[in-house]
C-alpha positions as CSV (number, residue, x, y, z in Angstrom):
1,X,-43.0,56.5,-151.5
2,X,-40.6,59.3,-149.5
3,X,-40.7,56.7,-146.3
4,X,-37.7,54.5,-146.1
5,X,-37.0,52.1,-143.5
6,X,-34.2,49.5,-142.5
7,X,-34.0,46.5,-144.1
8,X,-32.9,43.9,-140.9
9,X,-33.6,39.9,-141.0
10,X,-35.5,40.5,-144.6
11,X,-38.2,42.7,-142.9
12,X,-38.5,46.4,-143.8
13,X,-38.8,48.0,-140.3
14,X,-38.8,51.5,-138.5
15,X,-35.5,52.5,-136.6
16,X,-36.0,52.2,-133.2
17,X,-36.4,55.5,-131.6
18,X,-39.3,55.7,-134.1
19,X,-37.5,59.0,-135.8
20,X,-36.3,59.9,-139.0
21,X,-33.7,62.1,-141.6
22,X,-34.5,63.9,-144.8
23,X,-32.4,63.7,-147.4
24,X,-33.2,66.8,-150.1
25,X,-31.7,67.4,-153.5
26,X,-28.6,69.0,-154.0
27,X,-29.2,70.4,-157.1
28,X,-33.0,72.1,-155.6
29,X,-33.1,72.0,-151.6
30,X,-36.8,72.6,-152.2
31,X,-37.1,68.9,-153.4
32,X,-37.4,66.3,-150.6
33,X,-35.8,62.9,-151.9
34,X,-37.0,61.1,-149.0
35,X,-37.6,60.3,-145.2
36,X,-35.3,57.7,-143.8
37,X,-35.1,56.0,-140.5
38,X,-32.3,57.3,-137.7
39,X,-31.1,54.4,-136.4
40,X,-28.9,54.3,-133.2
41,X,-27.3,51.3,-131.7
42,X,-30.2,49.2,-131.2
43,X,-31.4,48.9,-134.8
44,X,-27.2,48.4,-135.2
45,X,-27.3,45.4,-133.0
46,X,-30.4,43.8,-134.2
47,X,-29.1,43.9,-137.9
48,X,-25.9,42.1,-136.3
49,X,-28.0,39.9,-134.5
50,X,-29.5,39.0,-137.7
51,X,-26.6,38.6,-140.1
52,X,-25.0,36.4,-137.2
53,X,-28.1,33.8,-137.4
54,X,-27.9,33.6,-141.4
55,X,-23.8,33.2,-141.2
56,X,-24.1,29.3,-140.9
57,X,-26.8,28.4,-143.5
58,X,-25.5,31.0,-145.9
59,X,-21.7,29.7,-145.6
60,X,-23.1,26.0,-146.5
61,X,-24.8,26.9,-149.2
62,X,-23.5,25.5,-152.6
63,X,-21.5,28.9,-154.4
64,X,-23.5,28.3,-157.4
65,X,-26.9,28.7,-155.4
66,X,-24.6,32.5,-154.0
67,X,-24.1,33.5,-157.1
68,X,-27.3,33.3,-158.5
69,X,-28.5,35.5,-155.7
70,X,-26.4,38.0,-157.5
71,X,-27.1,37.0,-160.8
72,X,-31.0,37.7,-160.3
73,X,-29.9,41.4,-158.6
74,X,-28.2,42.1,-161.4
75,X,-31.2,41.5,-163.3
76,X,-33.5,43.8,-161.0
77,X,-30.7,46.7,-161.1
78,X,-31.0,46.4,-165.2
79,X,-34.6,46.6,-165.4
80,X,-35.1,49.3,-163.3
81,X,-31.9,51.3,-164.4
82,X,-33.7,53.7,-165.7
83,X,-35.4,54.8,-161.9
84,X,-32.6,53.7,-160.2
85,X,-30.2,56.7,-162.4
86,X,-32.8,59.0,-161.8
87,X,-33.1,58.8,-158.1
88,X,-29.3,58.8,-157.7
89,X,-28.7,62.2,-159.3
90,X,-31.7,63.5,-157.3
91,X,-30.1,62.4,-154.2
92,X,-26.1,63.1,-155.0
93,X,-26.3,65.5,-158.0
94,X,-23.9,63.8,-160.6
95,X,-25.7,64.4,-164.0
96,X,-28.2,61.7,-165.2
97,X,-25.4,60.0,-168.2
98,X,-22.9,59.4,-164.9
99,X,-25.4,57.8,-163.0
100,X,-26.7,55.5,-166.1
101,X,-23.4,54.2,-166.0
102,X,-22.9,53.8,-162.8
103,X,-26.2,51.4,-162.3
104,X,-24.7,49.4,-165.2
105,X,-21.3,49.0,-163.6
106,X,-22.7,48.2,-160.8
107,X,-25.0,45.3,-162.0
108,X,-21.7,44.2,-164.1
109,X,-19.9,44.1,-160.7
110,X,-22.4,41.7,-159.1
111,X,-21.9,39.6,-162.6
112,X,-18.7,39.5,-162.0
113,X,-18.3,38.0,-159.1
114,X,-20.9,35.7,-159.2
115,X,-18.6,33.9,-161.7
116,X,-15.4,35.0,-159.9
117,X,-16.7,33.6,-156.6
118,X,-16.7,29.9,-157.5
119,X,-13.3,29.8,-158.5
120,X,-12.0,31.3,-155.4
121,X,-10.6,28.4,-153.5
122,X,-7.1,27.1,-152.0
123,X,-4.1,25.5,-153.3
124,X,-2.8,21.7,-152.9
125,X,0.9,20.9,-152.0
126,X,3.5,18.4,-152.3
127,X,4.5,16.2,-149.3
128,X,7.1,14.1,-148.4
129,X,4.6,11.8,-146.9
130,X,3.1,9.6,-150.0
131,X,0.2,8.7,-146.8
132,X,-0.6,12.1,-146.6
133,X,-2.2,15.5,-148.8
134,X,-1.8,18.9,-147.9
135,X,-4.1,21.7,-149.1
136,X,-5.5,25.3,-148.2
137,X,-9.1,26.1,-148.2
138,X,-10.9,29.7,-148.7
139,X,-13.5,30.6,-145.9
140,X,-15.8,33.0,-145.2
141,X,-14.8,35.2,-142.2
142,X,-18.9,35.4,-141.0
143,X,-20.3,38.8,-140.1
144,X,-19.1,42.0,-142.5
145,X,-20.2,45.4,-141.9
146,X,-19.7,47.3,-145.2
147,X,-19.6,51.6,-144.9
148,X,-19.7,53.4,-147.9
149,X,-19.8,56.9,-149.2
150,X,-22.2,59.0,-150.9
151,X,-20.3,59.7,-154.2
152,X,-20.7,56.2,-155.5
153,X,-23.5,55.1,-153.7
154,X,-23.8,52.3,-156.0
155,X,-21.0,50.9,-157.4
156,X,-18.3,51.1,-154.4
157,X,-20.8,49.1,-152.4
158,X,-21.3,47.0,-154.7
159,X,-17.6,45.4,-154.9
160,X,-17.5,45.4,-151.4
161,X,-21.1,43.3,-151.0
162,X,-20.8,41.2,-154.0
163,X,-17.1,39.7,-153.0
164,X,-18.6,39.6,-149.7
165,X,-21.1,37.3,-150.1
166,X,-20.6,35.0,-152.7
167,X,-17.4,34.0,-150.2
168,X,-19.9,32.8,-147.4
169,X,-20.3,36.1,-145.2
170,X,-23.0,38.2,-144.4
171,X,-23.6,41.8,-144.7
172,X,-24.5,44.8,-142.5
173,X,-24.7,47.7,-144.8
174,X,-24.7,51.3,-143.8
175,X,-24.8,53.8,-146.7
176,X,-23.5,57.8,-146.3
177,X,-26.4,59.2,-144.9
178,X,-25.8,61.4,-147.7
179,X,-27.2,59.2,-150.5
180,X,-29.2,56.6,-148.2
181,X,-31.9,55.9,-151.1
182,X,-29.2,53.7,-153.4
183,X,-28.3,51.8,-150.3
184,X,-32.2,51.2,-150.3
185,X,-32.4,49.7,-154.0
186,X,-29.1,47.9,-152.9
187,X,-31.1,45.8,-150.3
188,X,-34.0,46.0,-152.7
189,X,-31.5,44.4,-155.9
190,X,-30.7,41.9,-153.1
191,X,-33.8,41.3,-151.8
192,X,-35.2,40.3,-155.4
193,X,-32.6,38.4,-156.0
194,X,-33.4,35.9,-153.3
195,X,-31.3,36.9,-150.6
196,X,-32.9,35.0,-147.8
197,X,-33.3,36.8,-144.5
198,X,-30.6,38.1,-142.5
199,X,-27.8,37.8,-145.3
200,X,-28.0,41.2,-146.2
201,X,-29.1,44.0,-143.9
202,X,-29.2,48.0,-144.5
203,X,-28.8,49.9,-141.6
204,X,-29.6,53.9,-142.2
205,X,-28.2,57.1,-140.1
206,X,-25.8,59.5,-139.1
207,X,-22.6,57.7,-138.7
208,X,-22.2,59.4,-135.2
209,X,-25.2,57.5,-134.1
210,X,-24.4,54.2,-135.8
211,X,-21.0,54.0,-136.3
212,X,-18.7,52.9,-133.7
213,X,-21.9,49.9,-132.4
214,X,-21.2,48.8,-135.7
215,X,-17.6,49.4,-136.3
216,X,-16.9,47.7,-132.6
217,X,-19.4,45.0,-132.2
218,X,-17.3,41.8,-131.3
219,X,-19.5,40.0,-133.9
220,X,-18.2,41.8,-136.3
221,X,-15.5,40.2,-138.4
222,X,-14.4,42.8,-140.9
223,X,-15.0,46.5,-141.4
224,X,-14.8,47.7,-145.3
225,X,-15.0,50.9,-145.6
226,X,-14.4,53.7,-148.1
227,X,-14.3,58.0,-147.0
228,X,-12.0,60.5,-146.0
229,X,-9.1,59.4,-144.2
230,X,-9.7,60.7,-140.9
231,X,-12.6,58.8,-141.0
232,X,-10.8,55.6,-141.7
233,X,-8.4,56.4,-138.9
234,X,-11.1,56.7,-136.8
235,X,-12.9,53.5,-137.6
236,X,-9.6,51.5,-137.6
237,X,-9.3,52.7,-133.8
238,X,-11.9,51.5,-132.9
239,X,-12.5,48.1,-134.3
240,X,-11.2,45.1,-131.8
241,X,-8.0,43.4,-132.5
242,X,-9.2,40.7,-134.4
243,X,-11.6,42.5,-136.5
244,X,-10.4,43.1,-140.0
245,X,-10.1,46.4,-142.0
246,X,-9.8,47.3,-145.4
247,X,-9.8,51.6,-145.7
248,X,-9.9,53.0,-149.2
249,X,-9.1,56.5,-148.1
250,X,-8.4,60.1,-149.4
251,X,-5.9,61.3,-152.7
252,X,-4.3,64.0,-154.0
253,X,-4.0,62.8,-157.4
254,X,-1.3,64.2,-159.7
255,X,-1.5,64.4,-163.7
256,X,1.8,65.2,-164.9
257,X,2.1,67.0,-168.5
258,X,5.5,66.5,-170.3
259,X,7.0,69.1,-172.9
260,X,6.3,66.4,-175.2
261,X,2.3,65.8,-174.7
262,X,-0.4,66.1,-176.8
263,X,-1.9,69.3,-175.2
264,X,-5.7,69.1,-176.4
265,X,-5.4,65.5,-175.1
266,X,-3.9,66.8,-171.8
267,X,-6.6,69.4,-171.4
268,X,-9.3,66.5,-171.7
269,X,-7.3,64.9,-169.3
270,X,-7.3,67.5,-166.6
271,X,-11.0,68.2,-167.1
272,X,-12.1,64.9,-167.2
273,X,-10.2,64.0,-164.5
274,X,-11.0,67.3,-162.5
275,X,-14.0,68.1,-162.8
276,X,-16.6,65.3,-163.9
277,X,-18.5,64.3,-160.7
278,X,-17.9,67.9,-159.5
279,X,-14.4,67.3,-158.6
280,X,-15.9,64.8,-156.1
281,X,-14.1,61.3,-156.9
282,X,-11.2,60.6,-154.4
283,X,-9.2,59.3,-157.8
284,X,-9.7,62.8,-159.1
285,X,-7.2,64.6,-160.7
286,X,-6.4,67.7,-158.4
287,X,-2.6,69.0,-159.1
288,X,-1.9,69.2,-162.9
289,X,2.2,69.5,-162.8
290,X,3.3,70.9,-166.1
291,X,6.7,71.3,-167.5
292,X,7.3,75.0,-167.6
293,X,8.0,75.1,-171.6
294,X,4.2,74.1,-172.2
295,X,2.5,76.0,-169.0
296,X,1.4,78.9,-170.5
297,X,-0.1,77.2,-173.9
298,X,-1.7,74.4,-171.9
299,X,-3.3,77.2,-169.3
300,X,-4.7,78.8,-172.0
301,X,-6.2,75.6,-173.5
302,X,-7.7,74.3,-170.4
303,X,-9.4,77.7,-169.5
304,X,-10.9,78.1,-173.1
305,X,-12.3,74.0,-172.6
306,X,-13.7,75.2,-169.0
307,X,-15.5,78.4,-170.4
308,X,-17.9,76.0,-172.5
309,X,-18.7,73.6,-169.5
310,X,-22.3,73.5,-168.5
311,X,-23.2,73.6,-165.1
312,X,-26.8,72.7,-164.0
313,X,-29.2,70.2,-162.1
314,X,-27.7,66.6,-163.5
315,X,-31.4,65.7,-164.8
316,X,-30.6,68.9,-167.3
317,X,-30.0,67.4,-171.2
318,X,-26.3,68.1,-171.4
319,X,-24.5,69.3,-168.0
320,X,-21.1,68.3,-167.6
321,X,-21.4,69.7,-163.9
322,X,-24.0,69.1,-161.5
323,X,-23.8,70.7,-158.1
324,X,-21.6,69.4,-155.0
325,X,-23.4,66.6,-152.9
326,X,-24.2,68.4,-149.6
327,X,-24.1,72.2,-147.8
328,X,-21.2,70.7,-145.7
329,X,-19.3,70.1,-149.2
330,X,-20.0,73.0,-150.8
331,X,-19.1,75.2,-147.5
332,X,-15.7,73.1,-147.7
333,X,-15.0,73.9,-151.5
334,X,-15.5,77.5,-150.5
335,X,-13.3,77.3,-147.9
336,X,-10.7,76.1,-149.8
337,X,-11.1,78.7,-152.9
338,X,-10.5,81.5,-150.0
339,X,-7.4,79.8,-148.9
340,X,-6.2,79.4,-152.8
341,X,-6.4,82.8,-153.1
342,X,-4.2,83.4,-150.6
343,X,-1.6,81.0,-151.7
344,X,-1.6,81.3,-155.4
345,X,-3.2,82.9,-158.2
346,X,-6.5,82.3,-159.2
347,X,-6.5,82.1,-163.1
348,X,-10.5,81.6,-163.9
349,X,-13.4,80.4,-161.9
350,X,-14.1,79.4,-157.9
351,X,-17.3,81.8,-158.3
352,X,-20.6,80.2,-156.2
353,X,-23.3,80.4,-158.7
354,X,-26.2,82.3,-157.7
355,X,-28.4,82.6,-160.6
356,X,-31.7,81.5,-161.9
357,X,-30.8,77.4,-162.5
358,X,-28.6,77.7,-159.6
359,X,-29.9,79.3,-156.9
360,X,-31.5,76.6,-154.4
361,X,-28.4,74.3,-155.1
362,X,-25.1,74.0,-154.0
363,X,-23.0,75.2,-157.4
364,X,-19.6,76.0,-157.9
365,X,-17.6,77.0,-160.9
366,X,-14.9,75.4,-161.6
367,X,-11.6,76.7,-160.8
368,X,-7.9,76.6,-161.8
369,X,-5.1,78.2,-159.6
370,X,-1.8,79.3,-161.1
371,X,1.5,79.5,-159.6
372,X,1.0,77.1,-157.0
373,X,3.9,75.9,-154.6
374,X,3.8,72.1,-153.7
375,X,3.4,72.9,-150.6
376,X,0.5,75.1,-150.5
377,X,-2.5,73.6,-148.9
378,X,-4.6,73.4,-151.9
379,X,-1.4,71.5,-153.4
380,X,-1.2,68.5,-150.2
381,X,-4.8,68.9,-148.9
382,X,-8.1,66.9,-150.3
383,X,-10.5,69.3,-151.4
384,X,-12.9,66.8,-152.8
385,X,-13.9,69.9,-155.4
386,X,-13.8,70.8,-158.8
387,X,-10.2,72.6,-158.0
388,X,-7.4,72.3,-160.1
389,X,-3.7,73.4,-158.7
390,X,-0.8,73.8,-161.9
391,X,2.4,73.0,-160.8
392,X,5.2,74.3,-162.9
393,X,8.0,71.4,-162.7
394,X,11.3,71.8,-164.6
395,X,11.3,68.1,-166.4
396,X,10.5,64.7,-165.4
397,X,12.7,64.2,-162.5
398,X,11.2,67.1,-160.5
399,X,7.8,66.0,-161.9
400,X,8.3,62.8,-160.0
401,X,9.4,64.5,-156.9
402,X,6.6,66.9,-156.7
403,X,3.9,64.4,-157.8
404,X,5.3,62.0,-154.4
405,X,5.6,64.6,-152.4
406,X,2.1,64.1,-150.7
407,X,0.5,61.7,-147.9
408,X,-1.8,60.4,-150.5
409,X,-0.8,57.9,-153.5
410,X,-3.9,56.6,-154.8
411,X,-4.4,57.3,-158.5
412,X,-2.1,59.1,-160.9
413,X,-1.3,59.9,-164.3
414,X,1.3,60.9,-166.8
415,X,0.3,62.7,-170.7
416,X,3.4,62.0,-172.9
417,X,4.4,60.5,-176.3
418,X,7.9,59.2,-175.0
419,X,8.2,55.4,-173.8
420,X,11.0,56.6,-171.9
421,X,8.8,59.0,-169.4
422,X,6.0,56.3,-169.6
423,X,8.4,53.5,-168.9
424,X,10.4,55.3,-165.8
425,X,6.6,57.0,-164.6
426,X,5.1,53.6,-164.0
427,X,8.0,52.4,-161.9
428,X,8.7,55.8,-160.3
429,X,5.2,56.7,-159.1
430,X,4.2,56.1,-155.5
431,X,0.7,55.4,-156.6
432,X,-1.5,52.1,-156.3
433,X,-3.2,53.2,-159.2
434,X,-1.3,54.3,-162.6
435,X,-2.7,56.1,-166.5
436,X,-0.9,56.6,-169.0
437,X,-2.5,59.1,-171.2
438,X,-6.1,58.8,-169.3
439,X,-7.7,60.4,-166.7
440,X,-7.1,59.4,-163.2
441,X,-10.3,58.6,-162.4
442,X,-12.4,55.5,-163.2
443,X,-11.2,51.6,-162.4
444,X,-12.1,47.9,-164.1
445,X,-14.4,45.9,-162.5
446,X,-11.8,43.2,-163.0
447,X,-9.0,44.9,-161.7
448,X,-7.0,45.7,-158.4
449,X,-8.0,49.2,-157.0
450,X,-6.3,50.6,-153.8
451,X,-4.0,53.1,-152.8
452,X,-0.4,53.7,-151.5
453,X,0.7,55.5,-148.1
454,X,-2.4,57.4,-146.6
455,X,-4.8,56.6,-149.5
456,X,-5.0,52.8,-148.0
457,X,-4.9,51.1,-144.7
458,X,-4.0,47.9,-145.6
459,X,-2.7,45.7,-148.7
460,X,-6.0,44.1,-149.1
461,X,-7.7,45.7,-152.8
462,X,-10.6,46.0,-153.9
463,X,-11.9,44.8,-157.5
464,X,-10.7,42.0,-159.8
465,X,-10.1,38.6,-158.4
466,X,-8.5,39.7,-155.3
467,X,-11.1,41.5,-154.1
468,X,-12.1,38.1,-152.7
469,X,-9.2,38.3,-150.7
470,X,-10.2,40.2,-148.0
471,X,-13.7,38.3,-147.5
472,X,-11.9,35.4,-146.3
473,X,-9.4,33.3,-144.5
474,X,-7.1,30.8,-145.3
475,X,-7.0,26.8,-143.5
476,X,-4.0,24.5,-144.1
477,X,-5.2,20.8,-143.5
478,X,-3.1,18.1,-143.4
479,X,-4.7,14.5,-144.1
480,X,-3.1,11.5,-143.3
481,X,-4.6,8.4,-145.3
């Protein structure tokens, strides 16, 4: 099947325009992944109306019944995992092993919230009046818009959709037009799980055609978005005053390598954090702040490790890096590589690959720059590609100062064996996620996730039990007998 439709009011339907758009494999543009509904404001309004109509009954349904939908959806994902992972790799390029992990994590997210959502409730409060009971209760918001990116097209929307649904909200889901097939599969999973018509609606299309119609609609009570900081700022400006927003945005994540670090381990952290997913992760490592006395040895080991990386179609065995996901991202990375050559020393990599295994895709060698100023563009701006900027530091205080000197604060890591450095780093770093001798990438389903500064727009965190808070509002009840 190569023709895919919207899912509105429990039915698969073509776009009102009758138009569609193509998505091709970024590893080989000759391969058509599928054609998808090119929606516009009419489709968005139909989806919102469907979600609004479904809300009262879904809200009234017992939490255990809502949990069954998520649990059955997770079972569907498990049963179709091999095909779903293959489709995910075909549409956005990541190695198949990473795609398989993502599908498994998505099913885990559905199961986690199926359990946690059933205990998300209010509090009781002591009162001076013996004839009165005071308590709070958590209630759903209504229609929630979920707008997700292409780099984790299953796991990121799952950690938004699952808590929204289990708390009694209905959803209009707009996946990235660069990874729409996985969004279709998520809708299939929830439909197979028994979600009533209108509870989950899927609308595909370009952001410019559907974005403002979705985010500015007065019926939409909340918008949860993951993507670039610029896009998040635009969405934040477009919503109504009463619409709640949750924005998970960009990062420029540092790995600090101290003089006492295990350098082989530090190199492993840099490679996995910086080059996994071809650098296309908001938590990806992009800056390496290395104490000067070990910098030469660290870089030597890093370049030797890079030389062994296999770059090819993610469906091939043993691939370390797939292609960049889109032509736009490919061109962006190449542009930053040219900027970096003007600002610093290119130590290795950075070539556009055009050989027999690469000529029809968006393949770029991972790159390492040294002698990078902390204020260089490649050290300050999010590139979203396999580019590492190595920055010299004099010691711990210098490393912390330079690590914190960006607009972002999403994830940060340190490589050290010194307990004092560990203690101080966890206190001093301005970041929502802090790692010690682990990569900047990755977060648990059951732990909060979010950033500081320009990496997140509000105090509402995703993932974990606190991920339920954004989708509920508090009502306080004073009940006298």
